[in-house]
Backbone as CSV, one residue per row, in Angstrom:
resi,resn,N_x,N_y,N_z,CA_x,CA_y,CA_z,C_x,C_y,C_z
1,MET,189.423,96.479,214.075,190.391,96.936,213.090,191.605,97.535,213.800
2,ALA,192.724,97.478,213.130,193.961,98.037,213.670,194.918,98.266,212.503
3,ARG,196.057,98.844,212.798,197.121,98.948,211.801,198.198,97.934,212.145
4,GLN,198.588,97.161,211.134,199.603,96.134,211.303,200.976,96.709,210.981
5,PHE,201.888,96.635,211.958,203.265,97.067,211.780,204.140,95.830,211.553
6,THR,205.020,95.904,210.571,205.947,94.807,210.296,207.371,95.318,210.443
7,ALA,208.070,94.821,211.463,209.408,95.327,211.779,210.377,95.140,210.622
8,ALA,210.308,93.996,209.944,211.244,93.704,208.858,211.105,94.680,207.695
9,SER,209.942,95.340,207.616,209.702,96.307,206.539,209.892,97.750,206.999
10,SER,210.372,97.937,208.247,210.666,99.273,208.798,209.471,100.212,208.680
11,GLN,208.326,99.775,209.198,207.093,100.546,209.075,206.849,101.429,210.299
12,TYR,206.216,102.581,210.055,205.941,103.518,211.140,204.887,104.527,210.707
13,LEU,204.400,105.300,211.674,203.508,106.435,211.450,204.200,107.667,212.025
14,GLU,204.085,108.799,211.343,204.885,109.957,211.737,204.116,111.263,211.570
15,ARG,204.387,112.190,212.463,203.921,113.569,212.317,205.127,114.483,212.445
16,ALA,205.274,115.402,211.519,206.449,116.278,211.486,206.294,117.450,212.449
17,ALA,205.877,117.137,213.654,205.735,118.122,214.737,205.529,117.346,216.026
18,ALA,205.846,117.975,217.138,205.660,117.343,218.439,204.235,117.593,218.930
19,VAL,203.524,116.531,219.266,202.160,116.674,219.780,202.172,117.326,221.163
20,VAL,203.156,116.984,221.985,203.391,117.661,223.260,204.874,118.013,223.311
21,THR,205.228,118.998,224.122,206.624,119.449,224.159,207.241,119.430,225.556
22,ALA,206.441,119.137,226.563,206.953,119.179,227.940,206.054,118.359,228.847
23,VAL,206.530,118.103,230.060,205.693,117.472,231.073,204.756,118.529,231.641
24,PRO,203.591,118.097,232.150,203.101,116.724,232.216,202.547,116.253,230.875
25,CYS,202.583,114.933,230.681,201.969,114.349,229.494,201.759,112.852,229.729
26,THR,200.870,112.276,228.929,200.544,110.858,229.018,200.468,110.281,227.615
27,LEU,201.040,109.087,227.417,200.988,108.391,226.143,200.400,107.004,226.396
28,ALA,199.479,106.560,225.524,198.839,105.266,225.723,198.440,104.646,224.393
29,CYS,198.375,103.317,224.367,197.912,102.613,223.174,197.611,101.157,223.509
30,TRP,196.885,100.500,222.609,196.710,99.059,222.615,197.628,98.478,221.552
31,TYR,198.243,97.329,221.823,199.050,96.671,220.802,199.136,95.183,221.103
32,LYS,199.554,94.403,220.088,199.629,92.945,220.198,201.007,92.516,219.690
33,PRO,201.966,92.322,220.579,203.336,92.053,220.144,203.519,90.662,219.544
34,VAL,204.260,90.594,218.455,204.635,89.300,217.897,205.511,88.549,218.896
35,SER,206.411,89.279,219.572,207.307,88.685,220.556,207.299,89.481,221.849
36,ALA,207.292,88.776,222.969,207.395,89.437,224.270,208.846,89.641,224.668
37,GLY,209.760,89.132,223.853,211.178,89.229,224.175,211.942,90.155,223.262
38,ALA,211.240,91.127,222.676,211.875,92.074,221.756,211.704,93.497,222.258
39,LEU,212.605,94.377,221.815,212.489,95.809,222.105,211.647,96.446,221.009
40,TYR,210.489,96.973,221.383,209.599,97.646,220.448,209.319,99.055,220.955
41,ILE,209.576,100.057,220.143,209.138,101.406,220.481,207.689,101.542,220.041
42,LEU,206.814,101.889,220.958,205.404,102.049,220.642,205.108,103.470,220.173
43,MET,205.518,104.455,220.968,205.279,105.857,220.622,206.410,106.695,221.192
44,GLU,206.738,107.773,220.490,207.680,108.732,221.052,207.393,110.123,220.512
45,VAL,207.682,111.112,221.358,207.706,112.520,220.955,209.136,112.958,221.189
46,SER,209.862,113.310,220.121,211.303,113.465,220.264,211.889,114.355,219.171
47,LEU,213.208,114.334,219.088,213.938,115.021,218.024,214.005,114.125,216.802
48,VAL,213.988,114.727,215.631,214.010,113.951,214.403,215.378,113.339,214.113
49,ASP,216.452,113.896,214.685,217.783,113.480,214.255,218.674,112.913,215.362
50,SER,218.087,112.562,216.523,218.919,111.985,217.573,218.050,111.352,218.651
51,THR,218.700,110.668,219.587,218.011,110.089,220.738,218.278,110.910,222.003
52,SER,218.625,112.176,221.835,219.056,112.977,222.986,217.911,113.524,223.826
53,ASP,216.742,113.794,223.212,215.633,114.395,223.949,214.318,113.744,223.529
54,GLY,213.430,113.522,224.495,212.126,112.996,224.128,211.403,112.285,225.249
55,PHE,210.164,111.909,224.942,209.295,111.155,225.839,208.879,109.890,225.096
56,LEU,209.085,108.711,225.691,208.849,107.456,224.994,208.040,106.475,225.819
57,ILE,207.288,105.634,225.105,206.670,104.460,225.694,207.133,103.286,224.846
58,TYR,207.716,102.278,225.505,208.200,101.143,224.729,208.100,99.840,225.503
59,GLN,208.172,98.743,224.736,208.259,97.407,225.323,209.725,97.043,225.399
60,ASN,210.196,96.742,226.597,211.580,96.328,226.765,211.744,94.861,226.354
61,SER,212.969,94.408,226.246,213.231,93.038,225.821,212.813,92.002,226.858
62,ASP,212.450,92.450,228.064,211.905,91.528,229.061,210.376,91.559,229.089
63,GLY,209.779,92.289,228.143,208.330,92.342,228.031,207.653,93.380,228.893
64,THR,208.409,94.122,229.685,207.798,95.173,230.507,207.541,96.422,229.657
65,ILE,206.605,97.235,230.130,206.328,98.527,229.509,207.179,99.573,230.212
66,VAL,207.823,100.438,229.432,208.764,101.402,229.993,208.380,102.828,229.620
67,ALA,208.421,103.698,230.637,208.332,105.144,230.429,209.753,105.679,230.440
68,ALA,210.153,106.364,229.383,211.512,106.897,229.304,211.472,108.375,228.955
69,GLN,212.219,109.156,229.711,212.379,110.580,229.417,213.853,110.858,229.174
70,ARG,214.144,111.531,228.073,215.522,111.842,227.708,215.724,113.346,227.677
71,GLY,216.926,113.755,228.057,217.275,115.167,228.045,218.599,115.360,228.739
72,SER,218.589,116.109,229.849,219.803,116.313,230.627,220.316,115.002,231.205
73,ALA,219.434,114.007,231.269,219.767,112.630,231.668,218.740,111.739,230.987
74,THR,218.867,110.440,231.167,217.840,109.510,230.698,217.316,108.764,231.906
75,ALA,216.009,108.827,232.109,215.388,108.183,233.260,214.245,107.299,232.800
76,THR,214.102,106.127,233.410,213.064,105.185,233.012,212.340,104.606,234.217
77,SER,211.106,104.199,233.976,210.331,103.469,234.966,209.617,102.352,234.217
78,ALA,209.636,101.137,234.755,209.068,99.982,234.068,207.898,99.393,234.851
79,SER,206.969,98.796,234.126,205.856,98.092,234.760,206.371,96.877,235.524
80,THR,205.582,96.413,236.460,205.994,95.263,237.270,205.608,93.931,236.631
81,ALA,204.861,93.982,235.534,204.457,92.770,234.826,204.869,92.876,233.370
82,SER,204.862,91.746,232.680,205.297,91.700,231.286,204.155,91.278,230.367
83,VAL,204.245,91.688,229.125,203.261,91.309,228.116,203.474,89.855,227.712
84,SER,202.498,89.305,227.002,202.613,87.962,226.446,202.607,88.049,224.926
85,SER,203.427,87.255,224.284,203.468,87.250,222.822,202.087,86.905,222.260
86,GLY,201.680,87.643,221.219,200.430,87.347,220.544,199.180,87.671,221.324
87,THR,199.300,88.488,222.373,198.154,88.859,223.208,198.031,90.376,223.262
88,TRP,196.817,90.887,223.085,196.610,92.329,223.157,196.930,92.843,224.560
89,ALA,197.575,94.001,224.615,197.941,94.629,225.883,197.680,96.126,225.798
90,HIS,197.312,96.714,226.924,197.188,98.171,226.989,198.419,98.718,227.695
91,ALA,199.124,99.598,227.000,200.347,100.206,227.537,200.113,101.691,227.757
92,CYS,200.608,102.196,228.900,200.437,103.614,229.213,201.629,104.099,230.036
93,VAL,202.099,105.298,229.731,203.142,105.936,230.540,202.686,107.343,230.898
94,VAL,202.983,107.720,232.124,202.565,109.029,232.642,203.797,109.778,233.122
95,PHE,204.016,110.949,232.544,205.096,111.843,232.952,204.455,112.987,233.736
96,SER,204.527,112.911,235.058,203.828,113.875,235.905,204.606,115.163,236.112
97,ALA,205.940,115.058,236.132,206.808,116.217,236.360,208.193,115.864,235.844
98,ILE,209.118,116.818,235.902,210.469,116.535,235.401,211.167,115.489,236.257
99,ASN,210.607,115.217,237.441,211.217,114.219,238.329,210.222,113.150,238.774
100,LEU,209.247,112.851,237.898,208.262,111.833,238.268,207.641,111.226,237.012
101,ARG,207.831,109.908,236.854,207.279,109.196,235.691,206.973,107.757,236.095
102,ALA,205.994,107.140,235.431,205.606,105.775,235.769,205.018,105.083,234.545
103,ALA,205.088,103.746,234.537,204.571,102.944,233.432,203.525,101.963,233.947
104,PHE,202.536,101.667,233.087,201.436,100.774,233.434,201.249,99.732,232.338
105,LEU,200.811,98.558,232.727,200.422,97.507,231.789,199.020,97.050,232.144
106,ASN,198.122,97.115,231.160,196.731,96.690,231.336,196.058,97.361,232.522
107,GLY,196.357,98.631,232.693,195.697,99.435,233.707,196.250,99.310,235.102
108,GLY,197.259,98.450,235.287,197.867,98.257,236.599,199.347,97.961,236.444
109,ALA,199.848,97.077,237.291,201.271,96.705,237.250,202.163,97.939,237.222
110,LYS,201.750,98.961,237.958,202.505,100.220,237.974,203.844,100.020,238.677
111,GLY,204.900,100.346,237.960,206.220,100.220,238.557,206.503,101.349,239.529
112,ALA,207.563,101.210,240.277,207.979,102.271,241.181,208.246,103.537,240.372
113,ALA,207.649,104.633,240.780,207.804,105.889,240.047,209.258,106.349,240.103
114,ASP,209.844,106.626,238.938,211.221,107.117,238.892,211.228,108.609,239.218
115,VAL,212.159,109.037,240.079,212.184,110.433,240.525,213.457,111.160,240.103
116,THR,214.168,110.615,239.122,215.336,111.319,238.587,214.888,112.589,237.891
117,SER,215.549,113.683,238.140,215.191,114.951,237.507,215.785,115.014,236.100
118,VAL,214.930,115.256,235.114,215.364,115.324,233.717,214.761,116.553,233.067
119,THR,215.606,117.359,232.448,215.127,118.499,231.671,215.218,118.133,230.199
120,THR,214.076,118.053,229.550,214.024,117.701,228.132,214.040,118.966,227.293
121,GLY,214.906,118.982,226.283,215.026,120.146,225.411,214.007,120.117,224.293
122,THR,214.376,120.647,223.156,213.474,120.748,222.017,213.073,119.379,221.493
123,VAL,211.799,119.204,221.241,211.297,118.019,220.546,210.479,118.506,219.354
124,ASN,210.566,117.782,218.239,209.920,118.295,217.023,209.286,117.236,216.142
125,ARG,209.118,116.017,216.662,208.484,114.956,215.885,207.655,114.057,216.789
126,THR,206.646,113.414,216.188,205.856,112.390,216.859,205.925,111.137,216.001
127,LEU,206.246,110.005,216.611,206.481,108.778,215.862,205.823,107.596,216.561
128,LEU,205.138,106.766,215.812,204.542,105.538,216.325,205.202,104.351,215.629
129,GLY,205.662,103.385,216.416,206.187,102.154,215.866,207.677,102.099,215.647
130,ALA,208.425,103.117,216.081,209.882,103.137,215.911,210.434,104.325,216.685
131,GLN,211.769,104.444,216.724,212.406,105.615,217.314,213.426,106.196,216.339
132,TYR,213.640,107.497,216.454,214.672,108.163,215.665,216.043,107.874,216.270
133,VAL,217.013,107.637,215.410,218.391,107.434,215.842,219.254,108.593,215.357
134,SER,219.123,108.940,214.097,219.808,110.079,213.495,218.963,110.528,212.322
135,ALA,219.390,111.580,211.641,218.611,112.091,210.519,218.365,110.984,209.492
136,GLY,217.104,110.675,209.255,216.753,109.666,208.275,216.906,108.235,208.739
137,THR,217.278,108.014,210.011,217.498,106.657,210.509,216.597,106.368,211.708
138,LYS,215.963,105.202,211.688,215.093,104.763,212.775,215.429,103.322,213.120
139,ASN,215.043,102.884,214.328,215.214,101.478,214.691,214.172,101.076,215.718
140,ALA,214.314,99.854,216.267,213.402,99.308,217.274,211.951,99.327,216.785
141,PHE,211.754,98.883,215.539,210.427,98.897,214.917,209.481,97.901,215.586
142,LEU,208.223,98.288,215.662,207.182,97.439,216.239,206.848,96.299,215.287
143,ASP,206.601,95.123,215.834,206.116,93.969,215.092,204.777,93.572,215.689
144,GLY,203.683,93.852,214.968,202.356,93.528,215.469,201.385,94.668,215.247
145,PRO,200.096,94.447,215.483,199.093,95.484,215.290,199.010,96.449,216.482
146,MET,198.533,97.656,216.181,198.314,98.683,217.206,197.008,99.395,216.902
147,CYS,196.320,99.827,217.957,195.120,100.640,217.787,194.978,101.571,218.997
148,ASP,194.061,102.527,218.877,193.691,103.413,219.993,194.894,104.071,220.670
149,ALA,195.695,104.770,219.882,196.853,105.488,220.422,196.451,106.925,220.732
150,ALA,196.900,107.429,221.884,196.483,108.763,222.298,197.563,109.447,223.139
151,ILE,197.543,110.778,223.099,198.486,111.588,223.875,197.728,112.739,224.532
152,TRP,197.976,112.927,225.820,197.395,114.038,226.587,198.505,114.967,227.080
153,ASN,198.166,116.215,227.352,199.147,117.148,227.927,198.945,117.315,229.431
154,VAL,198.402,116.264,230.046,198.260,116.199,231.505,198.683,114.814,231.963
155,ALA,198.933,114.688,233.250,199.237,113.380,233.835,197.919,112.722,234.233
156,LEU,197.539,111.659,233.560,196.325,110.950,233.939,196.510,110.276,235.294
157,SER,195.425,110.153,236.027,195.471,109.481,237.322,195.516,107.968,237.122
158,ASP,195.870,107.244,238.180,195.884,105.790,238.114,194.504,105.258,237.725
159,ALA,193.453,105.883,238.259,192.090,105.443,237.954,191.752,105.683,236.487
160,GLU,192.221,106.788,235.932,191.956,107.081,234.519,192.714,106.112,233.606
161,VAL,193.929,105.756,233.990,194.685,104.767,233.216,193.950,103.426,233.244
162,ALA,193.456,103.035,234.409,192.713,101.779,234.524,191.436,101.815,233.689
163,SER,190.797,102.965,233.617,189.580,103.107,232.818,189.881,102.924,231.334
164,LEU,190.991,103.493,230.870,191.388,103.297,229.478,191.598,101.814,229.186
165,ALA,192.261,101.121,230.110,192.560,99.707,229.919,191.300,98.835,229.980
166,SER,190.236,99.372,230.559,188.978,98.626,230.616,188.176,98.793,229.332
167,GLY,188.637,99.688,228.442,187.964,99.880,227.159,187.353,101.241,226.953
168,THR,187.454,102.143,227.940,186.923,103.494,227.778,187.665,104.220,226.665
169,SER,186.931,104.936,225.841,187.546,105.688,224.753,188.377,106.843,225.293
170,PRO,189.529,107.128,224.695,190.301,108.307,225.079,189.486,109.597,224.994
171,LEU,188.471,109.616,224.141,187.629,110.810,224.016,186.846,111.102,225.291
172,SER,186.734,110.092,226.161,185.980,110.256,227.409,186.876,110.494,228.613
173,ILE,188.177,110.611,228.388,189.135,110.824,229.475,189.841,112.166,229.253
174,GLN,189.611,113.124,230.162,190.282,114.437,230.085,190.229,114.996,228.661
175,ALA,189.021,115.058,228.122,188.843,115.423,226.710,189.462,116.773,226.354
176,SER,189.401,117.730,227.260,189.941,119.057,226.952,191.459,119.064,226.875
177,ASN,192.083,118.025,227.412,193.543,117.933,227.397,194.063,116.855,226.447
178,LEU,193.146,116.221,225.735,193.529,115.209,224.753,194.102,115.918,223.523
179,GLN,195.375,115.719,223.279,196.056,116.433,222.200,195.994,115.707,220.861
180,ALA,195.896,114.390,220.898,195.781,113.600,219.671,195.238,112.224,220.019
181,TYR,194.413,111.694,219.116,193.849,110.353,219.301,193.712,109.701,217.929
182,TRP,194.483,108.647,217.723,194.452,107.932,216.459,193.851,106.554,216.689
183,LYS,192.655,106.326,216.142,192.016,105.019,216.285,192.815,103.938,215.562
184,LEU,193.553,104.335,214.520,194.357,103.418,213.704,193.472,102.379,213.034
185,CYS,192.395,102.871,212.418,191.479,101.999,211.699,192.066,101.535,210.367
186,GLY,193.007,102.303,209.833,193.628,101.912,208.580,192.814,102.211,207.347
187,ASP,191.777,103.034,207.495,190.900,103.323,206.363,191.305,104.560,205.573
188,ALA,192.247,105.335,206.074,192.600,106.583,205.396,194.088,106.856,205.544
189,SER,194.615,107.586,204.592,196.000,108.038,204.644,196.030,109.500,204.195
190,PRO,196.489,110.424,205.065,197.094,110.172,206.375,196.096,109.606,207.389
191,GLU,196.641,108.983,208.442,195.826,108.441,209.526,195.210,109.602,210.295
192,PRO,193.855,109.682,210.352,193.206,110.852,210.956,193.287,110.898,212.476
193,ASP,193.337,112.122,212.969,193.322,112.394,214.407,191.877,112.595,214.833
194,ALA,191.349,111.678,215.631,189.954,111.728,216.045,189.690,112.712,217.179
195,SER,190.750,113.358,217.704,190.547,114.321,218.792,189.967,115.633,218.289
196,GLY,190.026,115.861,216.987,189.561,117.119,216.421,190.634,118.173,216.321
197,ASN,191.863,117.832,216.714,192.963,118.794,216.685,193.750,118.797,215.372
198,GLY,193.380,117.899,214.458,193.995,117.915,213.142,195.422,117.398,213.089
199,ARG,195.823,116.585,214.052,197.206,116.092,214.083,197.281,114.698,213.434
200,ASP,197.047,114.679,212.135,197.064,113.434,211.383,198.490,112.895,211.262
201,LEU,198.593,111.594,210.953,199.888,110.938,210.848,200.156,110.488,209.411
202,THR,201.374,110.713,208.949,201.814,110.171,207.670,202.022,108.668,207.822
203,VAL,201.486,107.907,206.893,201.567,106.449,206.958,202.740,105.961,206.106
204,VAL,203.680,105.279,206.752,204.820,104.698,206.033,204.798,103.185,206.268
205,GLY,203.902,102.516,205.570,203.879,101.061,205.591,202.754,100.359,206.314
206,PRO,202.425,100.710,207.580,201.426,99.925,208.311,200.088,99.854,207.579
207,THR,199.524,98.674,207.503,198.297,98.455,206.754,197.141,98.070,207.661
208,LYS,195.946,98.151,207.129,194.752,97.780,207.875,194.703,96.279,208.069
209,VAL,194.320,95.859,209.266,194.199,94.438,209.539,192.928,94.188,210.336
210,ASP,192.195,93.161,209.968,191.004,92.745,210.710,191.448,91.860,211.857
211,ASN,192.059,92.469,212.863,192.593,91.707,213.988,191.748,92.020,215.206
212,PRO,190.939,91.084,215.680,190.052,91.369,216.808,190.815,91.961,217.984
213,THR,190.302,93.033,218.526,190.929,93.704,219.656,190.138,93.428,220.930
214,PRO,190.651,93.826,222.091,189.900,93.656,223.337,188.656,94.533,223.363
215,LEU,188.566,95.494,222.443,187.429,96.400,222.349,186.537,95.935,221.223
216,LEU,185.258,96.276,221.270,184.501,96.237,220.036,185.085,97.347,219.175
217,SER,185.137,97.134,217.899,185.820,98.082,217.023,185.304,99.496,217.199
218,ARG,186.230,100.447,217.292,185.844,101.854,217.304,185.735,102.379,215.872
219,CYS,186.038,101.525,214.916,186.021,101.923,213.521,184.670,101.601,212.903
220,ALA,184.328,102.329,211.856,183.055,102.124,211.175,183.053,100.772,210.477
221,VAL,181.929,100.093,210.530,181.755,98.847,209.796,180.604,99.053,208.827
222,ALA,180.939,99.144,207.538,179.943,99.416,206.501,179.130,100.655,206.844
223,GLY,179.793,101.645,207.445,179.153,102.915,207.737,178.303,102.916,208.984
224,VAL,178.280,101.812,209.721,177.445,101.727,210.915,178.315,101.403,212.113
225,GLY,178.066,102.085,213.233,178.842,101.808,214.429,178.355,100.554,215.125
226,ARG,179.151,100.095,216.080,178.746,98.958,216.894,178.500,99.427,218.322
227,LEU,177.614,98.742,219.007,177.320,99.078,220.393,177.994,98.089,221.314
228,VAL,178.568,98.610,222.391,179.072,97.718,223.419,177.906,97.297,224.296
229,ALA,178.171,96.354,225.181,177.087,95.751,225.950,176.324,96.753,226.796
230,ASP,177.007,97.810,227.271,176.311,98.759,228.134,175.584,99.837,227.337
231,GLY,175.580,99.710,226.013,174.801,100.632,225.204,175.547,101.827,224.674
232,ARG,176.855,101.945,225.010,177.600,103.082,224.505,177.980,102.835,223.059
233,LEU,177.911,103.858,222.226,178.411,103.737,220.868,179.878,104.111,220.885
234,VAL,180.733,103.257,220.345,182.159,103.504,220.468,182.818,103.773,219.124
235,ASN,182.025,104.201,218.138,182.612,104.455,216.837,182.389,105.885,216.364
236,GLN,181.353,106.041,215.570,181.206,107.282,214.832,180.250,108.293,215.465
237,GLY,179.636,107.958,216.566,178.709,108.905,217.154,178.232,108.459,218.507
238,ILE,177.127,109.007,218.950,176.570,108.693,220.266,175.116,108.298,220.081
239,LEU,174.712,107.249,220.763,173.330,106.803,220.663,172.462,107.712,221.529
240,LYS,171.552,108.415,220.875,170.644,109.314,221.598,169.238,109.050,221.113
241,GLY,168.380,108.636,222.039,166.985,108.407,221.684,166.810,107.392,220.568
242,GLY,167.714,106.419,220.514,167.606,105.382,219.504,168.222,105.743,218.179
243,LEU,168.795,106.940,218.051,169.396,107.376,216.804,170.896,107.519,216.954
244,ILE,171.611,107.185,215.908,173.052,107.421,215.892,173.293,108.854,215.442
245,GLN,173.953,109.647,216.294,174.179,111.065,215.990,175.668,111.355,215.926
């Protein structure tokens, strides 16, 4: 399961607060782009009324994944590989310090870390599937499904990013620093935050879609979870002694 975003309908998910406000932080998600040659904003933590300050993960028009930090300057780092149209991809950006950021595609393809120093000011919104341009205006809408979006207030290591891309749940990576995790199952509105921090998202358009992902679904199927091949339960609980808890 996933949430389907349709760019022509200007769809997005929003929280009227910033999930993180400063570096270090990490943003990650799975998505399946309709086009590899379009600019899609995947996630951003920014100002509601301008593009002056924020932390973003986006697909550039050349299909690379980009980490962008805005503030006293704008600095970006791009993955060394590009996504393919109609294919699921894991995108992740890591902001380690005010002068260090990097982008990853499918757990690797890490671009050269950008070392431009950027001081980001106030941020007050979290947005999935678009970016704020001015008060009440957004653009660069995502076209395609997204699932398993998460934000941490630490810089994940290269190994942890690779683990996420292999299918590990965000709940198993730096759990104490996981600030928000949206499975994007599409079963509830607002979209619930599975991290336990209560940072739910307002749904403006994206709908539930039965679109097979690279993961076995983390969402409930008729109230029962599914097991991955190694025996881990990746939905509603943990398999202990043969029981779902």
